[in-house]
C-alpha positions, 0 to 999 in steps of 0.5 A, spaced: 500 500 500 501 507 499 503 510 505 497 514 505 493 508 505 497 505 510 495 511 514 488 509 513 489 502 516 493 504 522 487 509 524 482 503 523 487 499 527 488 504 533 480 505 534 477 499 532 482 493 534 486 497 539 483 501 545 484 508 543 478 512 542 482 517 537 487 516 532 493 521 533 499 523 528 503 521 533 500 514 534 500 513 527 507 515 526 508 509 531 505 504 527 509 505 521 515 504 526 512 498 529 512 495 522 519 497 521 517 502 516 519 510 515 513 514 517 511 519 512 513 526 514 506 529 512 501 525 516 498 531 519 497 534 513 494 528 510 489 527 516 487 535 515 486 534 508 482 528 508 476 531 512 474 535 506 470 533 500 465 529 498 469 523 499 472 525 506 475 519 510 476 522 517 472 526 522 476 531 527 474 529 534 477 532 541 484 529 541 485 526 534 481 523 528 476 518 527 474 514 520 468 516 517 463 511 518 462 509 511 469 509 510 470 505 516 466 499 514 469 499 507 476 498 510 472 492 515 470 489 509 476 489 505 479 485 512 474 480 511 471 482 518 464 482 515 465 474 514 467 474 522 461 478 524 456 473 520 460 467 523 459 470 530 452 471 529 451 464 527 454 462 534 449 466 538 443 464 533 445 457 535 444 459 543 437 462 541 435 455 538 437 452 545 432 457 549 425 454 550 419 459 546 417 464 550 419 472 553 426 470 554 427 467 547 424 473 544 428 478 548 435 474 546 433 474 538 432 482 539 439 482 543 442 478 537 439 483 532 442 489 536 449 485 535 448 484 528 447 491 526 453 493 530 450 496 537 455 492 541 453 496 547 446 495 547 447 487 546 451 487 552 446 491 556 440 487 554 444 480 555 445 483 562 438 484 563 436 478 561 440 474 565 438 478 572 431 477 570 432 470 569 435 469 576 430 473 579 425 468 577 429 462 578 430 465 586 422 466 586 421 459 584 426 455 587 430 458 592 426 464 596 426 461 603 434 460 602 435 467 599 430 470 604 434 467 610 441 471 607 437 477 606 435 477 613 442 477 616 444 483 611 447 490 614 448 494 608 443 500 608 443 500 601 439 494 601 432 497 602 428 490 603 428 484 608 424 479 605 422 478 598 415 478 597 414 480 590 418 480 584 419 488 584 422 487 591 429 485 587 429 492 585 431 494 592 437 490 592 444 493 588 446 488 583 452 487 586 449 485 593 444 480 589 450 476 586 453 476 593 446 474 596 446 468 591 452 465 593 451 466 600 445 462 600 448 457 596 444 458 590 450 459 585 457 456 586 463 461 587 465 460 580 459 462 577 459 468 582 466 470 579 463 470 572 457 474 574 461 479 578 466 480 572 460 481 567 457 486 571 463 490 570 463 489 563 456 491 563 457 497 567 463 499 562 458 498 556 452 502 559 455 509 560 459 513 555 466 511 555 472 510 550 472 503 552 472 499 545 467 493 545 469 489 540 464 483 537 468 478 540 467 481 547 460 481 545 460 474 543 464 471 549 459 475 554 453 472 551 455 465 551 458 465 558 452 468 561 447 464 557 451 457 558 453 458 565 447 461 568 440 461 563 441 454 561 445 452 567 439 454 572 432 452 568 426 455 571 
């Protein structure tokens, strides 16, 4: 490729495959050097020039540059990433087929729809909602007494309920404490508690504006892990 083309692909690498919110002249320069290539002297001028015209490649944002969405998709396609997304979507659809018909299956279908159009954060947030909803129903049906026994011993003032009488009572328990109570009551194993704690952190990062990149592979791992180890492992 010409140096100018490499600038575009390095910008893609930094913002889509790496953890950078923006591509900067210095970061692109370092990409050339990391590949044992002499960086062009006019990277800054090239980026500025690529902001204008009908075929603009970049947009200027705070701290640097990002690729125009349509051009970004062109690069992704050239790298074969669309094929990867189709394959990972198929993996999620297999999970959908394993759920019994009902509200959960319909919710999972919409979750996967979000993933397939690139709404990775929405997919993660929806998956977490699905899992919590499932666990609430699971506790109510199978382990209400054990959960209430642990809840009665709670001293954390953030928990505003002492006994589960209706499903809405779960909303008075912070999600992190809910996971803790599940483990203390022996409803889930310690390994599952670790999975839930880890995924809660990812959900928190995804549910708020941030520079954290949510790659398709992370969404698939998130959904697969929670469905396999929680929803399918603890049937209602």
